[in-house]
PABALUM-53084 format. One record per residue (C-alpha): y, z, x; residue number from 1. Coordinates in Angstrom, 3 decimals, m for minus. Example, Ala and Ser with C-alpha at 12.3 -4.5 7.8 and 13.67 -1.06 7.14 Angstrom:
2
<drenvo><v>m4.500</v><w>7.800</w><u>12.300</u><resi>1</resi></drenvo>
<drenvo><v>m1.060</v><w>7.140</w><u>13.670</u><resi>2</resi></drenvo>
//
This chain:
203
<drenvo><v>22.423</v><w>64.052</w><u>53.463</u><resi>1</resi></drenvo>
<drenvo><v>18.653</v><w>63.583</w><u>53.812</u><resi>2</resi></drenvo>
<drenvo><v>17.398</v><w>60.311</w><u>55.283</u><resi>3</resi></drenvo>
<drenvo><v>15.367</v><w>57.986</w><u>52.968</u><resi>4</resi></drenvo>
<drenvo><v>11.651</v><w>58.079</w><u>53.530</u><resi>5</resi></drenvo>
<drenvo><v>10.267</v><w>54.759</w><u>54.777</u><resi>6</resi></drenvo>
<drenvo><v>6.749</v><w>53.598</w><u>55.565</u><resi>7</resi></drenvo>
<drenvo><v>5.903</v><w>52.779</w><u>59.144</u><resi>8</resi></drenvo>
<drenvo><v>6.314</v><w>49.085</w><u>59.952</u><resi>9</resi></drenvo>
<drenvo><v>2.617</v><w>48.631</w><u>60.696</u><resi>10</resi></drenvo>
<drenvo><v>1.563</v><w>50.074</w><u>57.328</u><resi>11</resi></drenvo>
<drenvo><v>4.150</v><w>47.944</w><u>55.476</u><resi>12</resi></drenvo>
<drenvo><v>2.847</v><w>44.741</w><u>57.083</u><resi>13</resi></drenvo>
<drenvo><v>m0.743</v><w>45.602</w><u>56.127</u><resi>14</resi></drenvo>
<drenvo><v>0.219</v><w>46.166</w><u>52.484</u><resi>15</resi></drenvo>
<drenvo><v>2.112</v><w>42.856</w><u>52.322</u><resi>16</resi></drenvo>
<drenvo><v>m0.825</v><w>41.025</w><u>53.885</u><resi>17</resi></drenvo>
<drenvo><v>m3.273</v><w>42.274</w><u>51.267</u><resi>18</resi></drenvo>
<drenvo><v>m0.956</v><w>41.165</w><u>48.463</u><resi>19</resi></drenvo>
<drenvo><v>m0.758</v><w>37.639</w><u>49.892</u><resi>20</resi></drenvo>
<drenvo><v>m4.557</v><w>37.408</w><u>50.192</u><resi>21</resi></drenvo>
<drenvo><v>m4.974</v><w>38.506</w><u>46.575</u><resi>22</resi></drenvo>
<drenvo><v>m2.485</v><w>35.853</w><u>45.480</u><resi>23</resi></drenvo>
<drenvo><v>m4.351</v><w>33.151</w><u>47.402</u><resi>24</resi></drenvo>
<drenvo><v>m7.685</v><w>34.241</w><u>45.939</u><resi>25</resi></drenvo>
<drenvo><v>m6.243</v><w>34.236</w><u>42.429</u><resi>26</resi></drenvo>
<drenvo><v>m4.848</v><w>30.734</w><u>42.844</u><resi>27</resi></drenvo>
<drenvo><v>m8.162</v><w>29.553</w><u>44.250</u><resi>28</resi></drenvo>
<drenvo><v>m10.083</v><w>30.953</w><u>41.283</u><resi>29</resi></drenvo>
<drenvo><v>m7.657</v><w>29.288</w><u>38.863</u><resi>30</resi></drenvo>
<drenvo><v>m8.071</v><w>25.953</w><u>40.623</u><resi>31</resi></drenvo>
<drenvo><v>m11.856</v><w>26.215</w><u>40.453</u><resi>32</resi></drenvo>
<drenvo><v>m11.764</v><w>27.067</w><u>36.756</u><resi>33</resi></drenvo>
<drenvo><v>m9.365</v><w>24.187</w><u>36.068</u><resi>34</resi></drenvo>
<drenvo><v>m11.574</v><w>21.755</w><u>37.983</u><resi>35</resi></drenvo>
<drenvo><v>m14.556</v><w>22.826</w><u>35.898</u><resi>36</resi></drenvo>
<drenvo><v>m12.665</v><w>22.740</w><u>32.585</u><resi>37</resi></drenvo>
<drenvo><v>m11.222</v><w>19.231</w><u>32.950</u><resi>38</resi></drenvo>
<drenvo><v>m14.613</v><w>17.427</w><u>32.934</u><resi>39</resi></drenvo>
<drenvo><v>m15.743</v><w>19.532</w><u>29.968</u><resi>40</resi></drenvo>
<drenvo><v>m12.535</v><w>18.649</w><u>28.122</u><resi>41</resi></drenvo>
<drenvo><v>m13.020</v><w>14.954</w><u>28.857</u><resi>42</resi></drenvo>
<drenvo><v>m16.635</v><w>15.150</w><u>27.714</u><resi>43</resi></drenvo>
<drenvo><v>m15.542</v><w>16.752</w><u>24.437</u><resi>44</resi></drenvo>
<drenvo><v>m13.046</v><w>13.954</w><u>23.832</u><resi>45</resi></drenvo>
<drenvo><v>m15.682</v><w>11.329</w><u>24.609</u><resi>46</resi></drenvo>
<drenvo><v>m18.134</v><w>12.984</w><u>22.201</u><resi>47</resi></drenvo>
<drenvo><v>m15.492</v><w>12.898</w><u>19.474</u><resi>48</resi></drenvo>
<drenvo><v>m14.684</v><w>9.222</w><u>20.080</u><resi>49</resi></drenvo>
<drenvo><v>m18.365</v><w>8.311</w><u>20.024</u><resi>50</resi></drenvo>
<drenvo><v>m18.802</v><w>10.132</w><u>16.714</u><resi>51</resi></drenvo>
<drenvo><v>m15.829</v><w>8.211</w><u>15.272</u><resi>52</resi></drenvo>
<drenvo><v>m17.222</v><w>4.944</w><u>16.610</u><resi>53</resi></drenvo>
<drenvo><v>m20.613</v><w>5.556</w><u>15.006</u><resi>54</resi></drenvo>
<drenvo><v>m18.950</v><w>6.406</w><u>11.687</u><resi>55</resi></drenvo>
<drenvo><v>m16.724</v><w>3.297</w><u>11.698</u><resi>56</resi></drenvo>
<drenvo><v>m19.615</v><w>1.112</w><u>12.831</u><resi>57</resi></drenvo>
<drenvo><v>m21.818</v><w>2.449</w><u>10.006</u><resi>58</resi></drenvo>
<drenvo><v>m19.101</v><w>2.003</w><u>7.357</u><resi>59</resi></drenvo>
<drenvo><v>m18.444</v><w>m1.637</w><u>8.293</u><resi>60</resi></drenvo>
<drenvo><v>m22.117</v><w>m2.555</w><u>8.453</u><resi>61</resi></drenvo>
<drenvo><v>m22.773</v><w>m0.859</w><u>5.122</u><resi>62</resi></drenvo>
<drenvo><v>m19.868</v><w>m2.818</w><u>3.623</u><resi>63</resi></drenvo>
<drenvo><v>m21.328</v><w>m6.074</w><u>4.977</u><resi>64</resi></drenvo>
<drenvo><v>m24.728</v><w>m5.198</w><u>3.502</u><resi>65</resi></drenvo>
<drenvo><v>m23.232</v><w>m4.375</w><u>0.088</u><resi>66</resi></drenvo>
<drenvo><v>m21.328</v><w>m7.658</w><u>0.090</u><resi>67</resi></drenvo>
<drenvo><v>m24.512</v><w>m9.584</w><u>0.870</u><resi>68</resi></drenvo>
<drenvo><v>m26.495</v><w>m7.697</w><u>m1.785</u><resi>69</resi></drenvo>
<drenvo><v>m23.950</v><w>m8.621</w><u>m4.447</u><resi>70</resi></drenvo>
<drenvo><v>m23.803</v><w>m12.216</w><u>m3.225</u><resi>71</resi></drenvo>
<drenvo><v>m27.605</v><w>m12.426</w><u>m3.352</u><resi>72</resi></drenvo>
<drenvo><v>m27.356</v><w>m11.364</w><u>m7.008</u><resi>73</resi></drenvo>
<drenvo><v>m24.951</v><w>m14.259</w><u>m7.655</u><resi>74</resi></drenvo>
<drenvo><v>m22.097</v><w>m11.869</w><u>m8.365</u><resi>75</resi></drenvo>
<drenvo><v>m20.003</v><w>m13.372</w><u>m5.563</u><resi>76</resi></drenvo>
<drenvo><v>m19.453</v><w>m17.000</w><u>m4.722</u><resi>77</resi></drenvo>
<drenvo><v>m20.026</v><w>m17.713</w><u>m1.031</u><resi>78</resi></drenvo>
<drenvo><v>m19.800</v><w>m20.754</w><u>1.195</u><resi>79</resi></drenvo>
<drenvo><v>m22.839</v><w>m22.892</w><u>1.879</u><resi>80</resi></drenvo>
<drenvo><v>m24.444</v><w>m21.917</w><u>5.175</u><resi>81</resi></drenvo>
<drenvo><v>m23.021</v><w>m18.386</w><u>5.204</u><resi>82</resi></drenvo>
<drenvo><v>m26.316</v><w>m16.960</w><u>3.917</u><resi>83</resi></drenvo>
<drenvo><v>m24.195</v><w>m14.792</w><u>1.628</u><resi>84</resi></drenvo>
<drenvo><v>m22.455</v><w>m12.863</w><u>4.417</u><resi>85</resi></drenvo>
<drenvo><v>m18.668</v><w>m12.290</w><u>4.264</u><resi>86</resi></drenvo>
<drenvo><v>m16.454</v><w>m14.842</w><u>6.039</u><resi>87</resi></drenvo>
<drenvo><v>m14.546</v><w>m12.093</w><u>7.923</u><resi>88</resi></drenvo>
<drenvo><v>m13.802</v><w>m8.371</w><u>7.847</u><resi>89</resi></drenvo>
<drenvo><v>m10.463</v><w>m8.829</w><u>6.095</u><resi>90</resi></drenvo>
<drenvo><v>m12.291</v><w>m10.225</w><u>3.049</u><resi>91</resi></drenvo>
<drenvo><v>m14.039</v><w>m6.871</w><u>2.670</u><resi>92</resi></drenvo>
<drenvo><v>m10.611</v><w>m5.193</w><u>2.568</u><resi>93</resi></drenvo>
<drenvo><v>m8.834</v><w>m7.722</w><u>0.333</u><resi>94</resi></drenvo>
<drenvo><v>m11.728</v><w>m7.774</w><u>m2.107</u><resi>95</resi></drenvo>
<drenvo><v>m13.548</v><w>m10.579</w><u>m3.879</u><resi>96</resi></drenvo>
<drenvo><v>m13.662</v><w>m11.722</w><u>m7.467</u><resi>97</resi></drenvo>
<drenvo><v>m16.820</v><w>m11.223</w><u>m9.459</u><resi>98</resi></drenvo>
<drenvo><v>m18.351</v><w>m14.401</w><u>m10.813</u><resi>99</resi></drenvo>
<drenvo><v>m19.084</v><w>m13.904</w><u>m14.498</u><resi>100</resi></drenvo>
<drenvo><v>m21.050</v><w>m17.161</w><u>m14.529</u><resi>101</resi></drenvo>
<drenvo><v>m23.248</v><w>m15.926</w><u>m11.720</u><resi>102</resi></drenvo>
<drenvo><v>m23.671</v><w>m12.535</w><u>m13.335</u><resi>103</resi></drenvo>
<drenvo><v>m24.734</v><w>m14.179</w><u>m16.558</u><resi>104</resi></drenvo>
<drenvo><v>m27.672</v><w>m15.721</w><u>m14.761</u><resi>105</resi></drenvo>
<drenvo><v>m29.352</v><w>m12.383</w><u>m14.100</u><resi>106</resi></drenvo>
<drenvo><v>m30.834</v><w>m9.883</w><u>m16.464</u><resi>107</resi></drenvo>
<drenvo><v>m29.187</v><w>m6.767</w><u>m17.848</u><resi>108</resi></drenvo>
<drenvo><v>m31.726</v><w>m4.719</w><u>m15.895</u><resi>109</resi></drenvo>
<drenvo><v>m30.593</v><w>m6.350</w><u>m12.664</u><resi>110</resi></drenvo>
<drenvo><v>m26.971</v><w>m5.618</w><u>m13.517</u><resi>111</resi></drenvo>
<drenvo><v>m27.844</v><w>m2.002</w><u>m14.211</u><resi>112</resi></drenvo>
<drenvo><v>m29.543</v><w>m1.806</w><u>m10.823</u><resi>113</resi></drenvo>
<drenvo><v>m26.477</v><w>m3.288</w><u>m9.153</u><resi>114</resi></drenvo>
<drenvo><v>m24.294</v><w>m0.709</w><u>m10.854</u><resi>115</resi></drenvo>
<drenvo><v>m26.309</v><w>2.219</w><u>m9.546</u><resi>116</resi></drenvo>
<drenvo><v>m24.790</v><w>2.105</w><u>m6.030</u><resi>117</resi></drenvo>
<drenvo><v>m21.038</v><w>2.781</w><u>m5.673</u><resi>118</resi></drenvo>
<drenvo><v>m18.942</v><w>0.959</w><u>m3.113</u><resi>119</resi></drenvo>
<drenvo><v>m19.003</v><w>3.683</w><u>m0.503</u><resi>120</resi></drenvo>
<drenvo><v>m15.750</v><w>3.706</w><u>1.415</u><resi>121</resi></drenvo>
<drenvo><v>m13.703</v><w>2.173</w><u>m1.394</u><resi>122</resi></drenvo>
<drenvo><v>m14.721</v><w>4.699</w><u>m4.004</u><resi>123</resi></drenvo>
<drenvo><v>m14.788</v><w>1.888</w><u>m6.576</u><resi>124</resi></drenvo>
<drenvo><v>m17.245</v><w>2.048</w><u>m9.455</u><resi>125</resi></drenvo>
<drenvo><v>m20.471</v><w>0.092</w><u>m9.415</u><resi>126</resi></drenvo>
<drenvo><v>m20.727</v><w>m3.458</w><u>m10.577</u><resi>127</resi></drenvo>
<drenvo><v>m21.998</v><w>m3.215</w><u>m14.107</u><resi>128</resi></drenvo>
<drenvo><v>m22.091</v><w>m0.058</w><u>m16.171</u><resi>129</resi></drenvo>
<drenvo><v>m24.439</v><w>m1.530</w><u>m18.754</u><resi>130</resi></drenvo>
<drenvo><v>m24.652</v><w>1.704</w><u>m20.725</u><resi>131</resi></drenvo>
<drenvo><v>m26.955</v><w>2.293</w><u>m23.646</u><resi>132</resi></drenvo>
<drenvo><v>m26.540</v><w>m1.183</w><u>m25.111</u><resi>133</resi></drenvo>
<drenvo><v>m28.871</v><w>m2.723</w><u>m22.505</u><resi>134</resi></drenvo>
<drenvo><v>m27.490</v><w>m6.201</w><u>m23.240</u><resi>135</resi></drenvo>
<drenvo><v>m26.241</v><w>m8.646</w><u>m20.664</u><resi>136</resi></drenvo>
<drenvo><v>m23.047</v><w>m9.142</w><u>m22.666</u><resi>137</resi></drenvo>
<drenvo><v>m22.249</v><w>m5.439</w><u>m22.559</u><resi>138</resi></drenvo>
<drenvo><v>m22.943</v><w>m5.288</w><u>m18.833</u><resi>139</resi></drenvo>
<drenvo><v>m20.745</v><w>m8.300</w><u>m18.154</u><resi>140</resi></drenvo>
<drenvo><v>m17.856</v><w>m6.799</w><u>m20.069</u><resi>141</resi></drenvo>
<drenvo><v>m17.924</v><w>m3.809</w><u>m17.733</u><resi>142</resi></drenvo>
<drenvo><v>m17.799</v><w>m5.846</w><u>m14.535</u><resi>143</resi></drenvo>
<drenvo><v>m14.608</v><w>m5.285</w><u>m12.493</u><resi>144</resi></drenvo>
<drenvo><v>m12.478</v><w>m8.377</w><u>m11.852</u><resi>145</resi></drenvo>
<drenvo><v>m12.283</v><w>m7.675</w><u>m8.141</u><resi>146</resi></drenvo>
<drenvo><v>m14.299</v><w>m5.500</w><u>m5.781</u><resi>147</resi></drenvo>
<drenvo><v>m13.218</v><w>m4.120</w><u>m2.412</u><resi>148</resi></drenvo>
<drenvo><v>m15.793</v><w>m2.990</w><u>0.110</u><resi>149</resi></drenvo>
<drenvo><v>m13.498</v><w>m1.357</w><u>2.697</u><resi>150</resi></drenvo>
<drenvo><v>m10.201</v><w>0.461</w><u>2.307</u><resi>151</resi></drenvo>
<drenvo><v>m9.046</v><w>m0.884</w><u>5.668</u><resi>152</resi></drenvo>
<drenvo><v>m10.411</v><w>m2.219</w><u>8.927</u><resi>153</resi></drenvo>
<drenvo><v>m10.926</v><w>0.902</w><u>11.049</u><resi>154</resi></drenvo>
<drenvo><v>m9.322</v><w>1.358</w><u>14.454</u><resi>155</resi></drenvo>
<drenvo><v>m11.782</v><w>1.285</w><u>17.340</u><resi>156</resi></drenvo>
<drenvo><v>m11.391</v><w>4.773</w><u>18.876</u><resi>157</resi></drenvo>
<drenvo><v>m12.210</v><w>3.371</w><u>22.326</u><resi>158</resi></drenvo>
<drenvo><v>m9.776</v><w>0.442</w><u>22.402</u><resi>159</resi></drenvo>
<drenvo><v>m7.179</v><w>1.764</w><u>19.948</u><resi>160</resi></drenvo>
<drenvo><v>m7.181</v><w>m1.595</w><u>18.126</u><resi>161</resi></drenvo>
<drenvo><v>m8.518</v><w>m2.934</w><u>14.837</u><resi>162</resi></drenvo>
<drenvo><v>m10.079</v><w>m5.856</w><u>16.682</u><resi>163</resi></drenvo>
<drenvo><v>m13.882</v><w>m5.769</w><u>16.670</u><resi>164</resi></drenvo>
<drenvo><v>m16.475</v><w>m8.031</w><u>18.165</u><resi>165</resi></drenvo>
<drenvo><v>m18.296</v><w>m10.024</w><u>15.493</u><resi>166</resi></drenvo>
<drenvo><v>m21.476</v><w>m12.068</w><u>15.317</u><resi>167</resi></drenvo>
<drenvo><v>m22.366</v><w>m14.711</w><u>12.771</u><resi>168</resi></drenvo>
<drenvo><v>m25.870</v><w>m14.926</w><u>11.384</u><resi>169</resi></drenvo>
<drenvo><v>m26.340</v><w>m18.095</w><u>13.460</u><resi>170</resi></drenvo>
<drenvo><v>m25.317</v><w>m16.362</w><u>16.724</u><resi>171</resi></drenvo>
<drenvo><v>m27.749</v><w>m14.911</w><u>19.242</u><resi>172</resi></drenvo>
<drenvo><v>m28.409</v><w>m11.173</w><u>19.001</u><resi>173</resi></drenvo>
<drenvo><v>m26.606</v><w>m10.540</w><u>22.314</u><resi>174</resi></drenvo>
<drenvo><v>m23.838</v><w>m13.083</w><u>21.821</u><resi>175</resi></drenvo>
<drenvo><v>m20.340</v><w>m11.980</w><u>22.839</u><resi>176</resi></drenvo>
<drenvo><v>m18.531</v><w>m14.867</w><u>21.154</u><resi>177</resi></drenvo>
<drenvo><v>m18.220</v><w>m15.233</w><u>17.404</u><resi>178</resi></drenvo>
<drenvo><v>m19.450</v><w>m18.502</w><u>15.964</u><resi>179</resi></drenvo>
<drenvo><v>m17.239</v><w>m18.093</w><u>12.904</u><resi>180</resi></drenvo>
<drenvo><v>m17.953</v><w>m18.860</w><u>9.240</u><resi>181</resi></drenvo>
<drenvo><v>m19.544</v><w>m15.460</w><u>8.478</u><resi>182</resi></drenvo>
<drenvo><v>m19.883</v><w>m11.880</w><u>9.749</u><resi>183</resi></drenvo>
<drenvo><v>m23.450</v><w>m10.695</w><u>10.199</u><resi>184</resi></drenvo>
<drenvo><v>m22.777</v><w>m7.858</w><u>12.666</u><resi>185</resi></drenvo>
<drenvo><v>m19.897</v><w>m5.981</w><u>14.339</u><resi>186</resi></drenvo>
<drenvo><v>m19.610</v><w>m4.157</w><u>17.645</u><resi>187</resi></drenvo>
<drenvo><v>m16.999</v><w>m2.483</w><u>19.846</u><resi>188</resi></drenvo>
<drenvo><v>m15.182</v><w>m4.643</w><u>22.380</u><resi>189</resi></drenvo>
<drenvo><v>m14.977</v><w>m1.735</w><u>24.816</u><resi>190</resi></drenvo>
<drenvo><v>m16.757</v><w>m2.346</w><u>28.105</u><resi>191</resi></drenvo>
<drenvo><v>m17.027</v><w>1.371</w><u>28.871</u><resi>192</resi></drenvo>
<drenvo><v>m20.301</v><w>3.230</w><u>29.236</u><resi>193</resi></drenvo>
<drenvo><v>m21.416</v><w>5.836</w><u>26.707</u><resi>194</resi></drenvo>
<drenvo><v>m22.586</v><w>9.347</w><u>27.567</u><resi>195</resi></drenvo>
<drenvo><v>m26.209</v><w>8.237</w><u>27.225</u><resi>196</resi></drenvo>
<drenvo><v>m25.672</v><w>5.457</w><u>29.780</u><resi>197</resi></drenvo>
<drenvo><v>m25.598</v><w>2.540</w><u>27.325</u><resi>198</resi></drenvo>
<drenvo><v>m22.711</v><w>0.133</w><u>26.782</u><resi>199</resi></drenvo>
<drenvo><v>m20.614</v><w>0.703</w><u>23.693</u><resi>200</resi></drenvo>
<drenvo><v>m20.652</v><w>m3.038</w><u>23.073</u><resi>201</resi></drenvo>
<drenvo><v>m24.459</v><w>m2.836</w><u>22.743</u><resi>202</resi></drenvo>
<drenvo><v>m24.403</v><w>m0.280</w><u>19.931</u><resi>203</resi></drenvo>
//
């Protein structure tokens, strides 16, 4: 019976050593690639959160502006001293009743102008579709009983909460405590730093 052919011990050790080196090099390359990919992945997530924050911030501020515009046109009854800003964010979600008495004090042309801008996030129709009649009575009959300016209070993508920092019109521009009574501005309560080096709370 012929003997099995075997490699010399020295040659076998050399082959095994090369395989181990290749394995170490492969693992090292994978570690380097992973170390480079993790920061890029985190940066992508941060970019996405910042985009969401800008969108939510813009939607809430637009809703506040639309509320004030309608209040300035006497379509909404507001508290004295509020300067026609909403009392809180929840009011924009719950909606407000349209004052027919206040609407009657403005012209049909003004009502038609008010009706030309829809309520953005809510998808609700404009305030007065005056139509071809051009009369104040016709415009008033088309006014909705209640108008909502936000579907819901958005979740801050940085804090994971629906709690936002708010400033009243009487507060300082850099105030971090809400004076109450009205909402003039909103900002994130996150103390983290944005990609551009600014504070999210300063946006």
